[in-house]
VEXDREN-2710 file (C-alpha; in Angstrom, 1 decimal):
% VEXDREN-2710
k/r/px/py/pz
1/MET/82.4/30.5/-138.6
2/ALA/85.8/29.5/-138.9
3/SER/85.6/27.7/-135.5
4/GLU/83.4/25.4/-136.4
5/ASN/85.5/24.9/-139.6
6/VAL/88.3/24.3/-137.6
7/LEU/86.3/21.7/-134.8
8/SER/85.1/19.6/-138.1
9/GLN/88.9/18.7/-139.1
10/PHE/89.3/17.0/-135.8
11/ASP/87.2/13.8/-136.5
12/LEU/85.0/14.0/-133.2
13/THR/81.6/12.6/-133.2
14/GLU/78.6/15.3/-133.2
15/TYR/78.2/14.8/-129.2
16/GLU/82.0/15.1/-129.1
17/GLU/82.3/18.6/-131.1
18/LYS/79.0/19.8/-129.5
19/ALA/80.7/19.6/-125.9
20/LEU/83.9/21.0/-127.1
21/ARG/82.0/24.0/-128.8
22/GLU/80.2/24.4/-125.5
23/LEU/82.9/24.2/-123.0
24/LEU/85.2/26.6/-125.6
25/SER/82.3/29.1/-125.1
26/LEU/81.9/28.4/-121.2
27/GLY/85.2/28.2/-119.9
28/ARG/84.4/25.5/-116.9
29/THR/81.5/23.5/-116.0
30/THR/79.9/20.2/-114.6
31/ALA/78.7/17.4/-116.8
32/PRO/75.1/18.3/-115.5
33/ASN/75.5/21.8/-116.8
34/LEU/76.9/21.1/-120.1
35/SER/74.1/18.1/-120.6
36/GLU/71.7/21.1/-120.3
37/ALA/73.2/23.4/-122.2
38/THR/74.3/21.1/-125.7
39/GLY/71.1/18.8/-125.2
40/ILE/73.4/15.7/-125.0
41/PRO/71.9/13.5/-122.8
42/LYS/73.1/12.8/-119.2
43/ALA/73.2/9.2/-120.3
44/ARG/76.0/10.0/-122.5
45/ILE/77.8/13.2/-121.5
46/TYR/80.6/11.6/-119.1
47/GLY/81.5/9.2/-122.0
48/VAL/82.0/12.1/-124.5
49/LEU/83.9/14.0/-121.6
50/ASP/86.2/11.1/-121.1
51/SER/86.5/10.6/-124.9
52/LEU/87.8/14.6/-125.0
53/ALA/89.5/14.3/-122.1
54/GLN/92.0/11.0/-123.2
55/ALA/92.4/13.4/-126.9
56/GLY/93.5/16.0/-124.7
57/PHE/91.1/18.6/-125.6
58/ILE/90.1/18.8/-122.2
59/LYS/91.1/18.5/-118.5
60/VAL/89.3/16.8/-115.9
61/ILE/89.2/19.3/-112.4
62/PRO/88.6/16.9/-109.6
63/GLY/85.8/17.8/-106.9
64/ARG/82.2/17.4/-105.9
65/PRO/81.3/17.7/-108.3
66/LYS/84.3/17.2/-111.0
67/GLN/84.4/20.2/-113.4
68/TYR/85.5/20.3/-117.0
69/GLN/87.7/22.6/-118.8
70/PRO/89.0/23.0/-122.5
71/TYR/92.8/23.4/-122.8
72/PRO/93.8/27.3/-124.5
73/PRO/92.5/26.9/-128.3
74/ASP/96.1/27.0/-129.4
75/GLU/96.7/24.0/-127.4
76/ILE/93.8/21.6/-128.8
77/VAL/94.6/22.6/-132.7
78/ASP/98.7/21.8/-131.7
79/ARG/96.8/18.4/-130.0
80/ALA/94.8/17.5/-132.8
81/ILE/97.7/18.0/-135.5
82/GLU/100.0/15.9/-133.3
83/SER/97.6/13.2/-133.0
84/GLN/97.2/13.0/-136.6
85/ARG/100.7/13.2/-137.1
86/GLN/101.1/10.2/-134.9
87/ASP/98.6/8.5/-137.2
88/PHE/100.3/9.2/-140.2
89/GLU/104.1/8.2/-139.0
90/GLU/102.3/5.1/-137.7
91/TYR/101.0/4.6/-141.3
92/ARG/104.4/5.2/-143.0
93/HIS/106.4/3.2/-141.0
94/SER/104.2/0.4/-141.5
95/VAL/103.9/0.7/-144.9
96/GLU/108.0/1.0/-145.3
97/SER/108.4/-2.0/-143.8
98/ILE/107.0/-3.8/-146.3
99/ARG/108.1/-1.7/-149.2
100/GLU/110.9/-4.2/-149.8
101/GLU/108.8/-7.0/-150.0
102/PHE/106.1/-5.4/-151.7
103/VAL/108.7/-4.8/-154.6
104/ASN/110.1/-8.0/-154.7
105/THR/106.9/-9.9/-155.1
106/TYR/104.9/-7.8/-157.8
107/SER/107.6/-5.8/-159.9
108/PRO/107.7/-9.7/-162.2
109/VAL/104.2/-8.6/-162.8
110/GLU/105.2/-5.4/-165.3
111/ASP/106.7/-8.5/-167.6
112/ARG/103.9/-10.3/-167.4
113/ASP/101.5/-10.6/-170.8
114/ARG/98.5/-8.0/-169.6
115/ASP/96.0/-10.0/-171.6
116/GLU/97.0/-13.3/-169.9
117/LEU/95.7/-11.4/-166.3
118/ARG/92.3/-11.7/-165.5
119/PRO/90.3/-9.3/-163.2
120/THR/89.2/-11.2/-159.7
121/GLU/87.1/-10.1/-156.8
122/ASP/88.1/-10.9/-153.2
123/LEU/85.7/-12.2/-151.0
124/PHE/86.9/-9.8/-148.3
125/HIS/89.4/-7.4/-147.1
126/VAL/90.4/-6.9/-143.8
127/VAL/90.7/-3.6/-141.7
128/ASP/91.6/-3.1/-138.1
129/VAL/88.8/-2.9/-135.3
130/GLY/88.3/0.8/-134.0
131/GLU/88.4/3.8/-135.8
132/PRO/89.2/1.9/-139.4
133/SER/86.3/-0.4/-138.6
134/GLU/83.9/2.6/-137.6
135/ARG/84.7/4.6/-141.0
136/GLU/83.6/1.2/-142.7
137/THR/80.5/1.2/-141.0
138/ARG/79.7/4.9/-141.6
139/ARG/80.5/4.4/-145.1
140/LEU/78.0/1.7/-145.3
141/PHE/75.4/3.7/-143.4
142/ARG/75.7/6.4/-145.8
143/GLU/75.3/3.9/-148.8
144/ALA/72.3/2.0/-147.9
145/ARG/69.5/2.4/-149.6
146/ASP/66.6/-0.4/-148.6
147/ARG/67.7/-2.0/-145.5
148/ILE/70.5/-2.2/-142.5
149/VAL/70.7/-5.0/-140.4
150/ILE/73.5/-4.6/-136.8
151/TRP/74.2/-6.9/-134.5
152/SER/76.3/-6.5/-131.6
153/LYS/77.1/-7.1/-127.9
154/SER/75.8/-3.4/-126.9
155/PHE/76.3/-1.2/-129.8
156/GLY/79.0/0.5/-128.0
157/PHE/80.1/2.4/-130.9
158/LEU/77.1/4.3/-131.7
159/ASP/78.9/7.8/-130.7
160/ALA/81.4/7.5/-133.6
161/VAL/78.3/6.6/-136.2
162/ALA/75.4/8.5/-134.4
163/PRO/75.1/11.1/-137.4
164/THR/75.0/9.0/-140.6
165/LEU/72.8/6.4/-138.9
166/LYS/70.6/9.6/-138.3
167/GLU/70.8/10.2/-142.0
168/ALA/69.6/6.6/-143.0
169/THR/66.8/6.8/-140.6
170/GLU/66.2/10.3/-142.4
171/ARG/66.1/8.2/-145.7
172/GLU/63.3/5.7/-144.5
173/VAL/66.2/2.8/-144.2
174/THR/64.5/0.0/-143.0
175/ILE/67.0/-1.0/-139.7
176/GLN/67.5/-3.6/-137.4
177/CYS/69.5/-4.1/-134.5
178/LEU/69.9/-7.1/-132.4
179/LEU/72.3/-6.8/-129.3
180/LEU/73.4/-9.9/-127.1
181/SER/70.9/-10.8/-124.5
182/SER/72.0/-8.8/-121.2
183/GLU/72.6/-12.1/-119.3
184/PHE/75.5/-13.0/-121.5
185/LEU/77.0/-9.4/-120.4
186/SER/78.5/-8.0/-117.3
187/GLU/77.5/-5.9/-115.0
188/GLU/79.4/-2.9/-116.7
189/ASN/78.6/-3.8/-120.4
190/GLN/74.8/-4.3/-119.0
191/GLN/74.3/-0.9/-117.6
192/ARG/75.9/0.6/-121.3
193/GLN/73.6/-1.7/-123.0
194/ALA/71.1/-0.2/-121.5
195/GLU/71.9/3.3/-122.1
196/ILE/72.6/2.4/-125.7
197/ARG/68.5/0.8/-126.0
198/SER/67.6/4.2/-124.1
199/VAL/68.9/6.6/-126.6
200/LEU/67.4/4.3/-129.5
201/ARG/64.5/4.0/-128.2
202/ASP/64.5/8.0/-127.2
203/GLU/66.0/9.3/-130.5
204/TYR/65.8/6.6/-133.5
205/PRO/62.2/5.2/-132.8
206/SER/62.5/3.7/-136.2
207/ILE/64.8/1.3/-135.5
208/GLU/63.7/-1.8/-134.5
209/VAL/65.9/-3.4/-131.6
210/ARG/65.7/-7.3/-130.3
211/GLN/67.9/-9.1/-128.0
212/SER/69.3/-12.6/-128.9
213/ASP/68.7/-15.2/-126.6
214/ARG/71.9/-16.9/-127.5
215/MET/75.1/-16.3/-127.6
216/LEU/76.4/-14.3/-131.0
217/PRO/79.5/-15.7/-132.6
218/TRP/79.8/-12.7/-135.0
219/ARG/78.8/-9.1/-135.1
220/GLY/78.7/-6.5/-137.5
221/THR/76.8/-4.5/-140.2
222/PHE/75.2/-5.5/-143.7
223/ILE/73.2/-3.6/-145.9
224/ASP/70.9/-3.9/-148.9
225/PRO/70.9/-7.4/-149.1
226/SER/69.3/-9.4/-151.6
227/LEU/68.3/-12.7/-152.5
228/GLU/68.4/-12.5/-155.9
229/TYR/72.4/-11.7/-154.9
230/THR/72.1/-8.4/-156.9
231/SER/73.1/-6.3/-153.9
232/GLY/74.9/-6.3/-150.6
233/GLN/77.6/-5.3/-148.8
234/GLY/78.7/-5.6/-144.9
235/ILE/81.2/-6.0/-142.2
236/LEU/82.0/-8.8/-140.0
237/LEU/83.5/-9.3/-136.9
238/VAL/84.4/-12.9/-135.2
239/GLU/83.5/-12.8/-131.3
240/GLN/86.8/-12.9/-129.5
241/GLU/86.9/-12.0/-126.1
242/GLU/90.4/-13.1/-125.0
243/VAL/91.7/-11.2/-128.4
244/PRO/92.2/-7.2/-127.0
245/ASN/90.1/-4.8/-129.4
246/HIS/93.4/-3.1/-130.9
247/MET/94.3/-6.4/-132.0
248/ARG/91.2/-7.5/-133.5
249/GLN/90.6/-7.0/-137.6
250/ALA/87.4/-6.5/-139.2
251/ALA/86.3/-8.3/-142.4
252/VAL/84.7/-6.1/-145.3
253/THR/82.9/-7.5/-148.1
254/GLU/81.2/-6.7/-151.3
255/ASN/79.4/-9.6/-152.4
256/PRO/76.5/-10.1/-152.6
257/SER/76.0/-13.9/-151.8
258/PHE/77.9/-13.7/-148.9
259/VAL/75.5/-10.8/-147.5
260/ALA/72.3/-13.0/-148.7
261/GLY/73.6/-15.8/-146.7
262/MET/74.6/-14.5/-143.7
263/TRP/71.0/-11.7/-143.6
264/GLN/69.2/-15.3/-143.9
265/TYR/71.3/-16.4/-140.7
266/PHE/70.4/-12.8/-138.9
267/ASP/66.8/-13.2/-140.2
268/LEU/66.2/-16.6/-138.3
269/LEU/68.0/-15.3/-135.2
270/TRP/65.5/-12.2/-135.3
271/HIS/62.3/-14.4/-135.6
272/HIS/63.1/-17.1/-133.7
273/GLU/66.2/-16.8/-131.3
274/SER/65.2/-13.4/-130.1
275/SER/62.9/-11.5/-128.0
276/SER/61.5/-7.9/-127.7
277/THR/63.7/-5.2/-125.5
278/THR/60.5/-3.2/-124.7
END
């Protein structure tokens, strides 16, 4: 259907797309009704609706209970286009701001003898935390062939990576998820983590989940580690509570030796400094 093709262009999560499609059909409804109609778990439906509201695709109608109503389809398309336009303008402005420095720095390279240049491989490159880091994580899930290890505070970005994570489980990739012990979390994050653990238990039963007995200095995802240093990729975030998420960056690596080292550290935590969540 044409509408499905349009919705696939909005860069929504699987649950957000389901919810928006159903709301466009129903016109207006409550969160519990929408949960029942779409099969989205009740523990997730409010977060999904809040995300759609923030994107400007639906409006919240106060009351007891609150109701949710989609904006007219032409307005939804306009808002999606405007969001993408703003993202592009920010990107264009960012690149333009370094144009002169880039040209001045690298123009002399054209005069060098190409035979003297030797290719090098960086240990890392960085991406912003948020959609860019989530995009890299989805790529890792798609490319994983043998193993995925995840360490996270609460795995709060599950919605953003759910389809690719599901595909990895269907390929029978071994997946281990190490979460931060609830004693180190705020009350709000404890509730969020409990919801995520429930989703993982019900919808991803093949994923092994444990809780770290101490604070995690890093968060991230690594795939296909090898002690022979023949494979491995990952994305790594350093814990920085004092820095807002939108100002953080994540390190992406394709260095097999580094990934093997991080995996060995993860494995020690997993077997000796963590406990079951069940």
